[in-house]
N, C-alpha and C positions, 0 to 999 in steps of 0.2 A: 970208712963204715968196713960194715964188715959185709961182707955182700951176705941180702937176704939172712936175716939170723935167725934160729928159730923159734914162733913163739907162739906158746898152748894157751891160750885161751878156755877153761874152765867157766862153767854157766852151771849155779846153786838151781834146780830147781825140785818144787812145793808145790801142788796143784796149778802152775801155769799156764794150760791147756791151753786157754784163748790163747796166750800169748806165743806161743813156741811156732809156730805156723813164719808168723811174720818176723821175726826172731832169727833166726833160726837158717833164712831164706835173702839174712841180708848180710850174713856174717857170709854162707857162700861164695858171696854177688863184692868180698874184700878184694879191692884190686893189688893185691899182696900174695906168693907163691911161696914161701915160709911158715904156714901156720895148722894149727889146728886145732879141730872142737870137741869136749867135752864134755857132754853131757852128761853133772851125780844128780838121779833118779833123791831125791830125803824121804824113801818112801808115800809117794804122792796115790789122792785115793784117785784121782779123775782121769783113770785112764791113760798120763800122757806119758807115759814108754812107752807102753803102746803106739802112741797115736805115732811119736817119732819114727819107730823100729818101721814102720809101715813104708811112712809117706818123705824119710831118705833113708839114700846109700847109709849104710853104715861103716864101708872105707869111708866116709866123709863124716860121718860124726862120732866119734866113741861116748857107747852109754855104757855109765854105772849107779848099777841099783843097789842103795842101802837098805834095810832092813827097819831100816825108822828113821822119822830126824830126829839130825843131827843137829841140827838148825845150822845158824848164817858160818862158826866158825869151826867147828869138829866138822861138818863137812865139805864145803873147802879145802882144807888141810889133806881131808880121806881125797880128794880130785886130786887135787899137787901130785898125790904121792903113783902116779900113772901115767907121769907127763913129763916131759926134758929139753924140752924149752930152754931156752933163751935165759926168752923172757917170759911170764903168766900172765900172766889176766881175766880176770875177774870178772865177770859180766851177768847182770842179773837177767835170769826173763825177759821182765818187764821192755826191754832197749832194742834198738833196730841204731844201725852201725851205717855209720857215709861211705860211702866206698873205701874212698882212702884215708880212712879212722887207722887204721895198722900203719901201716906207710907212718907213714908225718908220727905217730905214738916210735915209734921206731927208728922214722932223722932224728929224732931230738935226743933222747936216748942215748943213741948211738954219739952221735959228738960232745956230750955232755959227762961225764964220767963222773963226775959227782952227785947225780941224778939217783935217787935210790928207787926209789918211788913215783910215778908221775898218774892223775889224773886227764881226759880229756875236756873236752866241754860238753856239759850235759846241757842239754835244753831238752824242752816239753818238747810231749808230741805234735805240738803245733808247729816246730821249726822253730817259733816266732821269739821263746821266752823260755827263760834259761830256768835250769832245775834247778846248778849249777855249777861256780863258778869254783872251785874249790873254795876248802875250812877254817875256816880260822881260830885262836884263841884269846879269849879274853884272859885280864892279869889275874881276875877269880876264879880262872880255872872254867871257864862254862864253854863251852862251843860253837860257830856260830856257821853258817852256811852263805858264800856269798854269791851274790846277786839272785833269790832263790826267791822268783815268781817274776822280774825287774824282767820290760823288752831287749831283746837282742837290738841294738845300733852301734856294737862296733866298740862299747865300750870295757870293754877286757877280750882284747884283741892281742899280745904279748904275750911267749914264755915269762916263768915268774915263780920266784918261791911263795907258796903255802904251808899251813901246819900240817894239816891232811884230803887226803883224797877221799871225796866218797864211795863207798865198797859198789856204786852200780858201774863203776866202770872203771878198773879199779888197775894197777901196768905195776910190774916189781921184779926186779932183776933174781932171775933165781938163783945166784949162789948169796944174794943177803938173801931170800927168802930162806934157804936152809941155813947161815949160820944164826937168823934170828929164830927160828923152827914154825917159823909157820905166824897164823894167829891166832891167841890166848886161846885157852877151850875155856876157861875159866867165861869168858860172854859167851852167851848162844846167841844171841840177838839185837844190833846196838854195839855203839862202840869199839867194836871188835877192830875194823880201819885202823879205827882213831887212835888208839890202843898200839897199833901195830909201825904207826906214821909216827909216832913220838919216838917209840924205838928205832928207825932209820933216824931220827933226829942226832941222838944221842949215840949214833953210833959211831957219825962224822958224813953224813951220808944229806941231802934234802929230797926235798915234798915236790911238784913241785905240775904248775896250770898247759897246757898243752894246746892251746884255746884252735889249732888247725886241723884237729882232731875231731870229728863230731859224732858223739852218741846221744842218741832222743831216749828217752828215758817217759814213762807212763806211771813211779813212784808214790811210792803208797800199796801200787796192788793186792801185795801179797797179805797185810795185815791190818785195813783196815775193817777188814770184817772180823777182825779178834780183835777189839779197842783194851778189851785186859790187857792183853798176852805184851797189847806194843806199851800200855803205859810204866806194865811192870820189867820190864824189859832196860827200859826208858830211864828207867829214878835209878835198878839197880846198876846197869851200865858204868850210866855217871861219875857212880859213887866210885864201883872199880877203879875204871881210868882215872880219879883222880889220889884215888891215897896207893897202888902203884905205881904212878908215874912221878908225884911231883915229888921236890924236896920237902924232905919230915917240916920244915917251917910250913913249906905253904900247905900237906897234909892239915897243918892243925889251924893253920887264915880257913883253907877251901874248903873242908869238909863239912864244918860248922854251919857255914853258912851255909852249903848246898842244902845240906836238913832242914836247916829257919824255912829252903825253896820248898824243899818236901812236906813239910810244913802246915807251911799256908796255899801249897796248893790241894791240897785233901782238906784244907776246914771250904776252902772256896770249893768245891767238885762238892762237899760233905753240906753247905749249906741249898748247892745247884740239885740237891738231890740222888745222885747221881754214885750210887753205893758202887758201881763195879770196881771206875776210875778209885774211887779213894777206897778201897778195897788193895788195890793193885798199887799205886803206889805206897802208903801203907806195906803192903808185902817187903817189898823191892828195898825199901827204907831198910827193915829190921832184916829182910835175907845180911844187907850187906854188918850188920852191925851185928848178927849171928857169925857169920864167918869171916869174921874181922881176918883168923888168926892167918883161916886159910889167903886170900888174896892180900894179907900183908907179907906171903912164903911166895908167895907168884913173883912180887917187890921186888923182893933177897935173891931171888933164882935167875934173873931176866940181864942176859948178855950184859960182859963187863962192859962199860959205856965210852968211846973215844974220850967223850972228857967229864968228867963229876958232873951231876945232876942238874945244881947248883949255876955251874957255869953258861951248859946246855941250855936250860932251861929262860934263863939270861937274853942268850945273845939271837934263843925263838921271837922273844918277847919282842927285841928290841922289836925286831924283823919285820915279827905277822898278827903284832896288835892293833886289831880293830879297836879296843875303846878299853 
């Protein structure tokens, strides 16, 4: 193992001032010497930057102020340009970390060169229930978060392969990040981390869950006040993910089924009188249909795969299929 490989922790913030004190304080108590913390602010209007600059030493935390809200994918891509760690970690501002989280993450990746991306054990703030023990995919292309809401009784206590790492706490090798070009800017928020992990698998690397590293997550705090944006980007991102990454056969198999699910969802919310959610899902679905050419272009310019897309998917499904 390399002696203390340098790690860059990037926190993308948008109006999360109320979480930053505990998040950054826990980070600065990390039991690891070779790391830096970079806060990228997506033009917050809650004086987040002013608070951080007054509260914390700018020699310990670098602050990058953006001129507008670029969303999750582009905002993190910009932040990654300002760092030079051997590893990058993308961490949500509504998290707190265990003192040994980083040491344990680095140890696993330094001793297994086949792992390209890793996720820690993500627990809710009560430290008793899971937020995520890794993400998986089913044969229809729908993703699912393992362990969500379950009480932690030791059921997920081994390092193992997962399909995707949750973006709330995601670690990637710097060289692989550069090779893949980071998060795809076609996503604004949601599914960009799944897309990145899919490309990591296609490139011959693995995605792993590391339970010895613990991170505590509030979850949903940034978007729960704007359900329209949440539902819009969920619908949009789900279709982009499938069109961009699946084999040609599976695009024609999974995408129509997903659109049918969207239609059923629209009907359900319309019957409930939830006009905003109905509009959000409809708009997100039609965006993908009207921009199909752009999504297909993103598919065509992907990094060359280690294996054919079909073979890669077959291997992943055999190992990682949930249902």
